[in-house]
C-alpha positions, -999 to 999 in steps of 0.1 A, spaced: 242 291 168 211 266 162 210 235 152 204 225 117 167 219 105 156 191 89 121 189 78 103 155 68 72 155 49 53 118 53 53 95 82 50 67 60 80 41 60 100 67 40 92 94 67 94 71 100 127 57 89 142 94 81 133 104 112 148 73 131 178 72 113 181 109 125 180 101 159 216 107 167 221 138 143 232 173 157 198 185 141 163 197 144 142 175 132 108 178 120 81 154 110 49 163 88 20 146 84 -15 146 77 -26 115 98 -15 111 131 -5 74 124 21 53 104 4 23 86 15 -7 77 6 -9 44 17 -44 33 -11 -57 57 -37 -29 43 -56 -54 24 -64 -73 59 -82 -48 74 -101 -43 42 -110 -83 43 -120 -82 82 -91 -102 93 -73 -72 113 -85 -45 131 -70 -9 118 -50 -6 151 -36 -41 143 -17 -25 120 -13 11 126 7 31 154 4 68 166 34 86 152 42 106 181 45 73 197 67 54 178 92 84 178 86 95 218 120 84 226 138 105 197 144 140 216 154 158 189 122 149 168 92 172 165 57 157 148 34 180 130 0 171 123 -3 193 92 -10 185 54 22 201 32 7 220 5 38 227 -14 76 232 -14 90 263 -24 129 249 -30 145 283 -37 134 298 -6 142 263 14 102 266 28 72 240 33 41 255 30 13 237 54 -24 240 56 -37 272 75 -12 294 60 14 279 78 47 274 68 80 257 79 120 269 70 144 239 68 183 235 60 177 203 51 148 186 34 134 151 28 101 146 12 83 112 12 45 119 9 40 86 -9 14 79 -39 -19 70 -41 -37 55 -68 -37 61 -104 -69 53 -127 -50 62 -159 -66 91 -165 -101 79 -157 -107 95 -122 -144 94 -130 -143 56 -121 -129 63 -85 -165 66 -66 -175 33 -83 -139 12 -80 -124 23 -46 -83 20 -41 -65 9 -12 -46 33 3 -54 44 37 -71 31 70 -101 48 59 -103 29 23 -94 -1 42 -125 7 57 -150 13 30 -140 -16 11 -145 -39 40 -181 -21 46 -186 -29 7 -178 -67 5 -199 -73 38 -225 -55 26 -230 -73 -7 -241 -103 14 -263 -86 33 -281 -74 2 -279 -104 -15 -293 -119 14 -325 -103 13 -333 -100 -23 -355 -124 -40 -343 -115 -75 -315 -146 -85 -304 -120 -114 -296 -93 -88 -282 -115 -60 -256 -129 -89 -247 -93 -97 -241 -89 -57 -220 -119 -53 -197 -110 -80 -161 -91 -68 -141 -80 -94 -105 -69 -87 -84 -46 -116 -49 -51 -114 -28 -82 -108 0 -71 -87 4 -82 -49 -22 -63 -39 -48 -79 -64 -35 -110 -56 -39 -111 -20 -74 -93 -20 -87 -119 -43 -73 -149 -25 -92 -129 9 -123 -124 -8 -123 -158 -22 -116 -172 13 -147 -150 28 -172 -166 6 -159 -202 12 -150 -203 40 -158 -177 71 -196 -171 57 -202 -206 48 -227 -217 75 -242 -179 85 -265 -168 57 -301 -187 47 -308 -176 17 -278 -178 -2 -247 -196 -7 -221 -177 0 -195 -205 -19 -213 -194 -53 -200 -159 -52 -175 -151 -80 -145 -134 -78 -125 -120 -106 -88 -108 -108 -83 -85 -143 -47 -80 -154 -44 -59 -183 -8 -71 -190 2 -103 -204 4 -118 -168 -1 -114 -132 27 -104 -106 51 -94 -133 79 -89 -105 81 -125 -99 95 -152 -119 74 -172 -138 76 -202 -121 61 -186 -88 35 -170 -112 24 -205 -121 24 -212 -80 5 -183 -75 -23 -190 -106 -24 -227 -92 -37 -212 -55 -61 -187 -70 -79 -214 -93 -83 -237 -61 -97 -207 -44 -123 -205 -75 -107 -172 -86 -110 -167 -122 -80 -149 -135 -81 -129 -169 -50 -118 -186 -46 -96 -216 -79 -82 -205 -85 -43 -204 -110 -25 -184 -123 -1 -209 -156 16 -186 -167 13 -152 -199 22 -138 -225 17 -110 -228 -23 -108 -209 -30 -137 -177 -32 -156 -169 -31 -191 -138 -59 -202 -134 -46 -239 -168 -50 -254 -178 -75 -227 -203 -58 -199 -197 -76 -167 -225 -72 -135 -202 -70 -106 -218 -54 -70 -181 -45 -63 -155 -39 -81 -119 -26 -63 -90 -10 -82 -57 -26 -70 -37 -17 -103 -18 18 -110 -3 45 -87 7 75 -89 34 100 -69 18 120 -45 11 154 -62 31 172 -39 57 167 -62 46 191 -86 54 220 -66 96 214 -67 91 226 -102 117 198 -115 116 173 -140 90 141 -131 84 109 -148 48 97 -160 38 87 -130 46 118 -114 79 107 -97 106 131 -91 134 123 -116 162 126 -86 203 127 -84 219 93 -78 224 102 -43 184 111 -40 186 149 -40 166 171 -62 185 181 -90 200 218 -84 192 215 -45 216 194 -26 200 202 5 166 184 -7 160 147 -9 132 130 -28 126 92 -13 102 62 -15 72 62 -37 80 98 -51 115 93 -63 124 82 -99 156 64 -100 164 35 -118 191 9 -113 219 0 -133 198 -18 -159 178 11 -162 149 -6 -141 126 20 -119 129 5 -84 100 -7 -73 74 8 -45 80 -12 -20 86 -7 19 122 -18 15 130 4 -6 116 33 13 134 22 39 167 19 26 164 53 9 155 70 40 185 56 59 206 65 30 190 104 27 198 107 64 234 95 59 238 118 29 224 150 54 250 140 80 280 142 54 266 177 43 268 187 77 302 177 82 312 188 46 320 150 33 312 140 -2 279 125 -14 274 86 -24 249 72 -47 221 51 -32 225 13 -38 193 -6 -31 200 -41 -18 169 -62 -28 160 -84 0 134 -103 -19 96 -101 -28 67 -122 -13 30 -119 -19 3 -145 -2 -28 -163 -16 -49 -175 13 -44 -200 37 -13 -217 34 -6 -205 0 23 -180 -5 52 -171 -34 85 -158 -21 117 -148 -46 143 -143 -19 169 -138 -50 190 -172 -40 158 -190 -32 125 -195 -47 94 -212 -29 58 -211 -27 33 -229 -9 28 -236 25 68 -232 35 62 -195 16 35 -186 38 52 -193 68 79 -173 58 56 -143 50 41 -146 81 71 -140 104 85 -115 82 55 -95 83 52 -96 120 87 -88 122 84 -55 108 53 -44 128 56 -14 144 53 -21 183 53 -51 201 15 -49 210 9 -50 174 30 -82 168 16 -98 197 -21 -90 188 -15 -94 152 0 -132 158 -31 -140 184 -58 -128 153 -39 -152 127 -36 -183 152 -74 -179 157 -79 -173 122 -62 -201 111 -75 -226 135 -114 -214 131 -113 -202 97 -129 -169 112 -122 -133 103 -130 -119 136 -137 -83 124 -164 -85 104 -181 -51 115 -199 -25 89 -193 10 99 -196 43 85 -218 50 58 -211 28 29 -238 5 39 -261 25 12 -237 4 -13 
């Protein structure tokens, strides 16, 4: 009799930790992802702002799971899922049959019905995105150095980030540091410190998931870096070289999208109810309604806590849901009853440049240098692989001592911007 077959779709935090949790299960496990690598997304912005190389925050999925003898890794794109047939359809006309399924395909960016803005305001979800954003940021200074037109120079040195969540705040702080510290002595025709960095938030406040005292600390840190924070400001249009804030037209050489997210469209193929963000409305145990053998976790799972609040799209949620789904599969194979998912909130953090961060651990709220040290420690610990930890530690130590960002390479074809 063959062992049950568990198919995992997605090699992010959810999929990877689900595969790890099934290491000793009496099952065959197949993990499918369209990329051959796992990306530590909390540090993706560091690649986009020239602080780290792609290899510092990514690791091949096969290498991470090399000691998991019951796990097979496939480089493939999941095109659809047939729940009734228990089948995952892949690209090139291939398919996989399963006994149990874990869908952890993550999320992409949502432009709230304005997908035509994407070419002018790229988002940050993959390593390729990060390299494109890095090129745009660095090319802006190169073009400003060449142009004799002061108006065009001002436009090129204006950076707008749309969305005041942790990614937007961290990106804004890093871009401001590049202008005022990293590049300050490298150009002859421009003063890089004159660059303008704006963080735009449509809602009443940035960092909505943090308590107000920490939000105030974040605003103060951004102000010290020269970042202009505009709350209650709606972006109404984005065009090549400009962004509209209500009726105000703002000339900007670089516009970056750090706002909403939408669950992977793969969820639509399940044919079950989803919420407005495309998340699958799962049962309390994370299974798909009517299909107890299939689970949806991470950014794709629409599940609320006892207060009716949607669980945040952060790595800790995905990892804990991965472990829970793996346990429920084990219980199903042993004909034991299911249990609802319970999330243990380990806290929320964001960094705002050098020596500044905020941390909400529930029992402790801190800001400034202590929070920054804690942020460094936690992110080093959670990086996949010892080599990555050591490399990132050395890179950060060098950047701290020299105020430099060591990966200021313009690659690819984005220099046309």
